[in-house]
N, C-alpha and C positions, 0 to 999 in steps of 0.2 A: 286325664291332662288333657289341656287344654293341647292340642298339634291335628293334625290330617288325620288322624286314628285313633282309636282305643286304645288305651295303655293302662287298664285299672291297675291296683297296688295290688299285690299279691302276697300275700305270709309262702314261699316257698321253703319246704323240708325235702332236700337234696338226699335221696339215698345213694351210695357211688353204684352207678352205671357203668361199665365198660366195655370195648367191642373185643377186636381182635388176643389174638396169642401174640403171645411176646417174643420176638426173634433174637432180642440179646435182652441181657438180664441187667447189664449196666451202661449207664446211660453213654449215648455216644460211642459205641463198640459198635451198635450199626446204625448211624443216622438214617433215617428215611427221604432217600434222594427222587424217589417217584411220584410227591405230591398230586393225589387227584387233581385231572385234568383241567382248567379253570383256575384252579384256589392258589397257587402262588399269584395271578393277577387281583384277584379279587381282593386278598390281602395287600398288595398294591397299591389300589384302589383306594379304600378303606384307608386306609391309614395318610394318605391325601384328602380325602374328605374330610376326616377330622380336624386336620388341623384345617383346614379351610372352615370349616361352614358352624363348629361347635362355638359357641359363644365368648368362652375364652378365650380361643384366640392361640390356645398353648400346644410347646412346638413339643412331639413326640421326642424328649429328649433322655439322659442316663436316670433323671428323677420319676419319671413315668415306666421308664424300662425294668425300675427295680417293681415301683408298683404295680404292675403287668404281671410282674412274675408271680408275685405274692398273693393275687386276684386270683389268675389261674391256677393256682391248691391248692388254695383255700374250695374254692368253686370243684375241684375233681374231688377232694378226700377233704371236706370240712370239718369230720371229727378225729381229723389224725389217727384214724384208725389203719392205716393201710401201706402211704408212703411211710421208709423208716430216717432215722434221723440223719444217715448215712447217704439215703437218698436225695433227700433236702439238702444237705449242704453241698452233693455234686451238682445237681441243678441251680443251686444257686451259684453257683461261678459264671454262669448268662445272666445275670440281673442287669450287665452296665453295658448289653451289647443286642440285647432283644430288641431296642430301640432302631437299632441300624439294620438290622433283619427284616424286618416286619417290611418298613421303608423299601425294603430291597423286595420284598415279596416274599420272604422265605421264613415256610413255617413250618420246617421239618421239627423244629424244638416242640410244636402241637402235638408232633405223631409219633414222633419220637418218646415226649414225657405220657401219653397217653395209652403209647404201648408197655413203657415199666412200670404205671398204673395198674395196668388189667394184669399184667404177672403177679402184684401183688397181693391186687384184689383175690385173685385165682390159688393164689395161697393162702390168700385167708380163708375162703369161704372153706377148702378142703380141709384145713387146721378145723373150725370152725362145724364142720360136721361130725369130727372127732368128738370135740367137745359136749356136744347138743346129747350124744350118749352119755356122757364120765359120769360119775357121783356128784350131786352140789349139795350143799348142807343149805336146808332155807332157813334153818334158824339163829346162824351165825349172823351176827350183827356188826354187817359190814355193810360199806355204799361206794357208789360207783359214782365216779366225775359225769357229771353231766353239760357241763360248761366249758366246750373249747376253749372258750378261752383263758383257762383255768391249767390247759393240759402243754404241754410241750412237745414237737415232733418228738415218739422213741425210738429206742433200742429195740431188739429184735425180743431180748426178751420181755420187757419191757409192755411192747405190744400184744405178747401172751397172754401175759396175765390183764392186761384192759379186755382183750379180748374174752377171758375166761367168765370177767364178771358180766359185760353184754349179751354171753351167753343165758347166764343164769337168769339176766333181766328179764330175757328176752321169753325165756320158761317159765319167768314169774307172771308174764303180762298174759302169758298165753295161758296159761293155766286158770288164771283170776278173772280174765275176761278184758274188754275194754281192749281188744288191738281193733288197730282200721290199716288196712296197708295203704299206703301215701299217693298211690300212683298207681291203682291199679284201674281207672276209668277213665275213658275218651268217649266221644260219642260223636255218631254222625252228622247228627243234627245237628252241632256247633259247641254247644254250652259242654261244661263238665261234668259228671256225676259221677256221685262216691256211693259205696255201699254202704248201710249202718254196719256198725257196729259188730265184731264175729263174737259169737254167745263164747263163753267161756268153755273152755276144754274139761272135761270129764274126768281126766285123769292124767298124770303126768306125762304118760305115755303115747297121749293124743296129743296133748302141746309137743313133743319131743317132733312127734310124723308130722303137724304140721310144718314146726322150725326147718325140717327138715324138706321142706317141700317148698318154704320159700326160698331157702339159699340155696333150693336148685334152678329153681326160676331165675335169680339173678344170674346164674353161669348160662341160662338158658338164653337170657336177655343182652349177654356183654359181647354173643355174639352176632346182634343183630342191628346194633346202632352204626351208623352210615356215615363215613367222611365229611359229606356236610356238615353234621351236627359236632362232630368234633373241631371243626373249622369255626362253626358258630359259639361252641362255646369260649373257644382262645381270640375270636376278634372280640366277643362282651369282652373277654374279661378286659380287655384295651380297652374297650370305649368307657366302661364305669369306670374305671380310672381319674377320669375327665367327670366327670356327673354319675350318678346312680339310672338317669335312665334314655341315657344313649347306651346304644346295641344293634349288634346286626342281626339281621334275620334272614335265615335262609329262605329259598323258594319253600319249600312246604310254610315256614310259620309265616314269611308273609301271607300266605295266602291261609291263613286261619288270623292271622289281623282283618284280611280283607272282607273276610266271610262275617267275621265280629260288627265292622261298622256297615256292611249291607243287610245284615238280616234275613243271608236268604245263602241256601246253596242250594249244587244238583246232588240229590242221593236218595235214599228209602223211606228217611224219618224214622231213625231207630237209634234209641242210646244203645250203646253200649256197655260192657264190663268185662274185666277179666276176672277169672274163675278157678285158680287150678291148672292154670294153661289155656282153658276155654274160654274164646269169647260169646259171651252171655247179653241175650237183652236183657237190659235192666228196662226201658219201658219203650212201648210203641208209642211215637210221636202222632196224638192226634191230626187229621187235616196230608197226612204225609203217606205216600205211593204205600208201603207195610197196610198202614192202617183200613186203606180202601181195600187194600186185595182182603185180611181180614186172616189170612191164615199163620202171620207170624208172632206169639206170643210172649207176653214177659216168662223169662227162663228157657223160653229154647237154644239152644247151643249151634252156635254155626262154625260148623265144621271144613267148608270148603267154600269158594269163589268162584265163580267162570264166567267171564267176558262175553256176550252176545248170547243167543237164544244156543247153541250148540258148543258153545268155547268150554275147552276141558274146566274142568272141576280143580282149581289147587287147593293142597293141602293147607287149611292155616292156623291146626289144631299146636300150643305152644308160640305160632308166631305175634310177633310186638302188635301190641294192638291198633297204634297208629298208621302201621302199613297196612292191616285187616281194614281199615278204616278208609283208608286211600283205595284198596281195590274197591273196594264197596259204593264208592263214590264214584261220578262220572256224570255225562251231559246228556241234558236232562232227555227224553228217548229214546235212551237205550236203555240194552235190559243186562242186567244182572241176575246170575243166579245163583241160589242161595243152598248149599247143603246143609239141611236141618236136622238135628236131634231132637228134637220134642222136649219138652219139658214134661210132660203126661208120659214119657218111656216110651212113646209109639214107634215104630219104626222110621228108622230116618228116611227124609223128604228130601225133592228137589223144588226149591218156591224157583220160580219163574218173577221178576218184579221189573216193572218198566222205572225207572228212574226219573225223575221232576223235581222240579221244585221248591226246594223245604221253605216256610216262612219262621222262621226263629218265633215264633210270637210271646213266648217266656220271656224274652228279652228286651220286648216292648212297651213304651207305657202305656199305663193302666189305669183303671180310675171307678170308685165307685161311691157312690153315696149313703152314709152312715145316717140311719134314725139315727140320733144319740138318745131318744125314749128306751133304746131299747137296751142298754149300757149305765145307763148312770140316769140316776130316780128323778122325777119330775123336771124333765128334760124335754126340749122336743122340737130342736135346731137340726139340720138337716146340713150336715157337713159332709163334702166332696174331698175324697180323699184323692192325689195321683200318687201313683210311683214314677219315679224316673232311675229304671235300671242306669243307663248310663247317656252320656249324648254322643249317638248313632247319627249316623250321616253317607249315603251311599252318594258319594262324588261324581266316580262315571256317572251314576242315571240324573244324576241332577244336572250336571254340565249338558250331557244333553237330550236333555226336557222330554228325557221319561214322565209321565204323569206316575204322580202317586208315589216317588223316589223314597225310601227308608231316610224319614227325617223326625227328630224329637221332637221340635218344634211343631210339626205338622200333626201329630198326632195326638200332641199335650193338647193344640185348638180343638181338636177335634173328640178328646176328651169333656173340656170346655164348654162346646158344643152342644153335647149328650148331656152335660151338667141343666143347661138352659131349657133343654127339649123336655125336662122331668121337671120342669116348674123353679129351675134356681136353687141356688146354694145360700146357707148362713155366713161360710164361710169355707174356705181349701185349703188344706194340708199340702204343701210337697213335700213327700217322703223321696230324701236323698240316701240315705243309709245302706252303707256298701255300694253306694255311687262312685266307681275309678276313675270319672271323668269321660273323655273323648274331644271331639271335635269343637276348636271354639268357634265358630260361628255360629252351632247349638247353642250353646251353652250363652251368644249373643241373641238370636232370635228368640229362646225361650226368656229371657230375663224381659225380649220388647215386650209380650205378653203381658206384663204386669208392671209395668214403668210406663211414662211417657218418654218420648224422643228426648233422648240426653247419653251421655256417655258409658258407657258398663266396663270397660276394664282398659286398664292403661299398658303398655307395652313398651318394652324396654328388645331395641336390639344391640347386637354383636359393636354397634359403634359408640351407645351412649344414645341415641336417638330416645325420644320419649314419645310416643303417639298413642291419641286417645282412640279408641274405637266406642262406633256410637249404636246405639237402637234408630235406625234412621226412621221410624216409622212410626208417626204420632197416635195419637191414641192408645187403649191399652186394651185387651179382649177381657179382665174381671179387674176391677176395682173395687172389690169387698176385703173384708178381713184375712188374712194371711198369714201362713205360718209354714217356716221350713223346719226340717225333720233331717237332723247331720249323727254323723259318730266318724269317731275315727278313719273307717275308710272313707267318707266321701271325700274325693282328692278331686283335684285342677280344675275343670270345666265343673265341679259341682259346687267348688270354693267359688269360681267367678258368682255362678249363681247365687249364692250363699252371699257371697259381701258384697255384690249387689243390692238387696232385699236390706242389708242390714245396712248401707249404709245408705239408701235412700231414705231411708227408716220406713219403709213401706209394710214392713211384718215381722215377726219375732222369730228368733231364733229357739227350736229346744234339741235335747239329746244331747250328745256326751261332750264336756265340756268344750273342745276344739274341733275344730277338721283333720283330715290329715297331713297338712301343710305344704303339698308343691304348687311350688310359685314359676315352673319354668314350660315352659313352648318348645315342644318338637314335633321337628318336619321328617316326614318320612324319604328319602332319596330313593328313589332302584340304583344300583350301583351300573347296573353297565347302560346308563346314561349320563355320567359323570365321568370327566376324566378319561373316555374309555379308548383303551391301546388298541382294538382289533374289531371296530362296530359287525366285523361280520361273524363276531363270537357275542353273543347275549352273555353274560356272567349269571342273570339269576340274584335274586336277594337284594333285600336295601339295606339301608342305613336309617336307625330311627336314631335321630341327631339331635341334642337342645340348641335350638338358633337364638331362642328371645328369653325374657323373665316376663312376668305381669304380674299386678297393681292393680288394686281395689283402688275407685274414685276420689278414696281419700287420700290416694299416698302410699297405702303401707302396702308391703308386700307378702304374701301367704304363707310364703317360702317359711319354714320350718317352724313359723309360729301355727299358723292357721287361721280361721274364722271361727273367734270366740262363741257359745253360744248368749246367748240372754236368758236363758231358766234350764240349766243343766238336771237329770233325771241318773239314777244309778244305773250304774252300768259296767261289767266285770271288762270290757273291749275298750273302756276309757282306760283301764290302767295296764292294758297290753304297751308291752316294747316297739311297736307300731307305730309309724309314721316318718315323716322325710328326717326329723333329727336322731332318727336311730340311724337312717344311713351312711353306709361309708361314701364320703367326698360329695356329701350334697351342701347346695352351696348356700350362701352364708342369708340372713334375711337383711334387708335395706331399704330406704325408702327411696319416693320419688314426691314431687310436688302435687297435691292433689288439682284436679281436673275441676273443671267449674260446672257444677252439679244443681240441682235442686230436690233437699228432702222435701219429703211429707210430712205431715205432724202425726201418725197415724202410730206411733210411737216413743214414749217420752219416758225421759227414767222414775216420775210416779209407777208407769204402767208396769215397769218392768220389776220396778221393787213390790207393789201387790201382787205380778202372778209369783213373784219367787215364793213371797209369805205363804201363798194361801194354795200352792206346788206342797212345799214342803210339808205344812201341817199334814196332808192327803199320802204322801208320800211314807210319813214317819209312822204313821196307823196303818198301813195298805201290808196284808201277810204276803203277797206278791214282793213286795219290795225288801220286805223284812229279811224274806230268805236270799235276796240279791247280794243286799248285804251282808250275811254272812259266806256265803259263796264267794264277794269280794274279799271279804277278811282271812279264809284261808287261803286264797290264792298270794295277796299279799303276803303271807308268813311263809311258803313256799315259794315266792317268783323268787328272792335272790339267793337261794339254795344253790350253792355248784354241786350238790351229789345228791342222789338219790337213794335210798337204802334197799336194803338187798334181803331183809327179814320178812319174811312172807307175812305173817301178822301183818305186822307195819304195814307193807305195802296193802292188805287186804284193807284194816280200816280204812285206810284212807280212800278206796275206790270205793267201799260201803259209803261214806260220806259223800264223796263225789255221785253214785248210783241214785243216792235218796235223794239229794236239790232235783237231779235229774225227774224221776219222776214224782216229785211235790208241781212240776214244771208243767208235765203232760195233762194235759186237759181234751174235754169232749172235741175242739176244735182240729184236733191231730187228726191226719188220714189212718183207716184202719186199713191192715191189711186184705188185700182183695176190693179195698174201695178209691172207686173211681174220683172222688170229691174233688172237685178243683181247687187248686189250692186258692185260699180268701188273699186281697190285697189288705187289708187293715183287721188281722183276725181279732177276737174279743177278748185279750189279754192284759193283764194289767198295766200293763207300761203305757200300749198305747192307747188306753182306757184312762190313765192320767193325761195324756197328749190331749186328747180329745177333753177333760174336764178343764185343760191351761184355756183351749180355745175359746170355750165357752167362758171360762173369766173373761179372756180376751175381749169376745163378744160384748159381754155385757160391760166392760170399761169404756170400750168405743163406741156405743149405742147407746147407752142408759135405759136396754128394754130392744129397742128397733133391730130391725133386722133388712140389711144390705144386700139385698138377693141378686147372682150374676142375670142375670137378660138376656 
């Protein structure tokens, strides 16, 4: 999103986690009168800030209060597996008073409700452990409802039946494979890594063992959730009633956002995951302290962490991964001691590592020149591909005049200079797939590399005033044939750039039918600098709040509708229910007057028509796209199903079809076990090669066989 830090769209599957044990089982029997120090003040400040700064200027009233409560319940128990119908009816008695409580800084409802939820969760997990060892008829033709919208809050007896089916489903999934825990990996180096899918359990007994361990781990994790996480969830439930992109960030969450924008942190450089309660090294990040030291290896288990050269080692087995990561990170030049069980089975060792600044190079702009002759017979053009993962910017470093501060525009310019130094290219492809946005100023600056001076985006404030933000630098860094690739996850700042290229007719857009559709601007405001009640006690944390809407230079908002492509290609993600229009409380599409801008002649309807026609012929004949269409067809059949079969043979059949598609898709470009092959920027695959073919068609149409190389 265009804002002052990155907030990429994410599709998040929340599996219920809880915190402390219940003191009282019924709401109201024991109100949490002692909210953690400072949280009362934080809540009060956040409420004031939302009313003052949100673009809607909506008051926190009874209507908001009702939505607020329902959102909090949904966030806690999205699948309605823990709270009973009686619990919810009791909690809803507060639906008209939460607005008054939050404005007074009273957050007791958050903690009392969470306690009740925790109690229900622990009750259910205890029953689940019994159900795991019960007899299940996997040949029965029965189904489980998977769409929470199709279910209501249930009685105790109805929950028992839901959980019987849930456990049966879990056992089938484990037995047949395709089981990947959604929240078991984090990374010292800043990004998130995920494990590959678990191998199928060889026997039902093994499946039961794994499931017992999974639910035991949930119990362990419930005891490690911090009060600030509860408050963060509660206050974010409030802010998202205004729009889906406003949220409260605790101090630790704010730190992660800042890391994402700076593309650097201070640590050892190791990607970590959790396996069976152990913190395991998933990857040693090239160029980091651990890589330079050479002792820490992939697969090693970190079982203890100590600070300094002689600090006491703290046992981290079964510790929440975020806590382990926090212990390992630290100021540059300081020492962290890791107690490690090597993957090779040798004796436990202690490694002293000196922390350093870790550059998150995998999140930076990258580029390469593709020799099309190696992929498309009879061609010899050189196509430059620039991958932009996000629109990042280190605001503090830039403000302080730090040389080479992290900046997307700066890095794109470096890649363009690199292309020129290698003899130039015949065309450039900007890959924005999965780019969730970032800093507004970077979207403007990157746009300015490809268009001459003029408006880039229009911004409307909460007062209704519309202002055009211009590229004020004359000239361009590259003037040749240009293509932009997008998908449904290309959001916000990505949509600004894509919209500029389309409106100026500077190049063509290829990919999913449209982009994400996020047309709002957020600002991150530290809570302890706004309406501070006691300046001697900083609160920590920040409010990310929607303050503006942005519009393309043609006057259209990207909100809900996104930016449509000129040539669309078959894509499974294009059929997912993702995008702004699927989010609760999203703002509506609207328009403003067009800005004063001058389009080029690089794109016209005849060119687009010809590109579509030729691409469609190739796509229909391509085996890779034929497979994609089969996958899409099967997905669409399942998409609107409200239930899933609990019959083993039926589930096996579906998974074998899915596995066949995945096996067919594998090729020699994939990394093999034990191979340190660097990630390719633009792999030799059917989708990317069709993109190249469209680019070559475009060059032919533009230049009639001539080239326009970047110098």
